[in-house]
C-alpha positions as CSV (number, residue, x, y, z in Angstrom):
1,I,17.7,-20.9,0.5
2,A,19.6,-17.8,1.1
3,P,20.9,-16.7,3.5
4,R,21.3,-20.1,5.0
5,P,22.4,-19.6,8.7
6,V,25.8,-21.1,9.6
7,S,24.7,-21.5,13.3
8,G,22.0,-24.0,12.4
9,P,18.2,-23.6,12.3
10,L,16.3,-20.8,13.9
11,R,15.3,-21.6,17.5
12,P,12.8,-20.1,19.9
13,I,13.4,-18.0,23.0
14,V,12.3,-19.9,26.1
15,N,12.5,-19.2,29.9
16,C,14.6,-21.5,32.0
17,P,12.4,-23.9,34.0
18,T,13.6,-23.8,37.6
19,L,13.0,-21.3,40.3
20,R,16.6,-20.3,40.4
21,Y,17.0,-19.5,36.7
22,N,13.4,-18.6,35.6
23,M,14.3,-15.0,35.0
24,K,16.8,-15.9,32.3
25,V,16.0,-16.7,28.7
26,R,17.8,-19.2,26.4
27,E,17.4,-20.9,23.1
28,G,14.8,-23.7,23.0
29,K,14.7,-26.9,21.0
30,G,12.1,-25.8,18.5
31,F,9.1,-23.7,17.9
32,S,5.7,-25.1,19.0
33,L,3.1,-26.0,16.3
34,Q,0.9,-23.2,17.7
35,E,3.7,-20.6,17.1
36,I,4.4,-21.9,13.6
37,R,0.7,-21.7,12.6
38,A,0.3,-18.3,14.2
39,A,3.1,-17.0,12.0
40,G,1.3,-18.3,8.9
41,L,3.5,-21.3,8.2
42,N,3.1,-25.0,7.7
43,P,5.3,-27.1,10.1
44,K,6.7,-29.2,7.2
45,Y,7.5,-26.1,5.2
46,A,9.0,-24.4,8.2
47,R,11.6,-27.2,8.5
48,T,12.6,-26.8,4.9
49,I,13.4,-23.1,5.3
50,G,15.6,-23.4,8.4
51,I,13.2,-23.2,11.3
52,S,13.4,-25.9,14.0
53,V,10.0,-27.4,15.0
54,D,9.3,-29.3,18.3
55,H,5.9,-31.0,18.1
56,R,6.0,-31.8,21.9
57,R,6.4,-28.2,23.0
58,R,3.4,-26.3,24.5
59,N,3.0,-22.6,25.2
60,Q,2.7,-21.7,28.8
61,T,2.2,-17.9,28.4
62,V,0.7,-15.6,25.8
63,E,3.8,-13.3,26.1
64,G,6.1,-16.2,25.1
65,L,3.9,-17.1,22.2
66,Q,3.8,-13.5,20.9
67,R,7.6,-13.1,21.4
68,N,8.3,-16.2,19.3
69,V,5.7,-15.4,16.6
70,A,7.4,-12.0,16.2
71,R,10.7,-13.8,15.9
72,L,9.4,-16.0,13.2
73,K,7.9,-13.1,11.3
74,A,11.2,-11.2,11.5
75,Y,13.0,-14.2,10.1
76,Q,10.5,-14.5,7.3
77,S,10.9,-10.9,6.3
78,K,14.7,-11.3,6.0
79,L,14.6,-14.7,4.2
80,I,15.1,-15.0,0.5
81,V,13.8,-18.3,-1.0
82,F,15.1,-19.3,-4.4
83,P,13.0,-21.6,-6.6
84,I,14.0,-25.3,-6.4
85,R,13.6,-25.9,-10.2
86,G,15.0,-23.4,-12.6
87,S,12.2,-21.3,-13.9
88,K,12.1,-19.3,-17.1
89,K,11.8,-16.1,-15.1
90,K,15.3,-14.8,-14.2
91,L,16.1,-13.8,-10.7
92,E,16.3,-10.1,-10.1
93,A,19.7,-8.6,-9.4
94,K,18.6,-7.2,-6.0
95,D,17.7,-10.7,-4.8
96,K,21.1,-12.0,-5.7
97,E,23.1,-9.3,-4.0
98,G,21.1,-9.6,-0.8
99,A,21.9,-13.3,-0.6
100,T,24.9,-13.6,1.7
101,Q,25.7,-16.3,4.3
102,R,25.3,-15.1,7.8
103,K,26.8,-16.3,11.0
104,Q,23.8,-15.8,13.2
105,V,20.3,-15.1,11.9
106,L,18.5,-13.5,14.9
107,P,20.4,-13.2,18.2
108,I,18.5,-13.8,21.4
């Protein structure tokens, strides 16, 4: 998988839970199953490409769901997945030159 993020798997954007901090956003534990499926992914496959999945998480608002689905789609558009087994087809040069390791994939 390239680019593999140095900072760990991709995490969702969530609002802080208490009344004092509920206007702030932070990184969550993992994307909900509903968000993963809305982005067109399978939860097992999502874990293999560097996306954290939290099966206990539920979506409280539609805005939060849409925000995280957009985050997943942006990650998918930047992701280059190389085949696991060597195939007869050679990788294109443009795929190889775009494969650099990044410190942070998508900032919050």
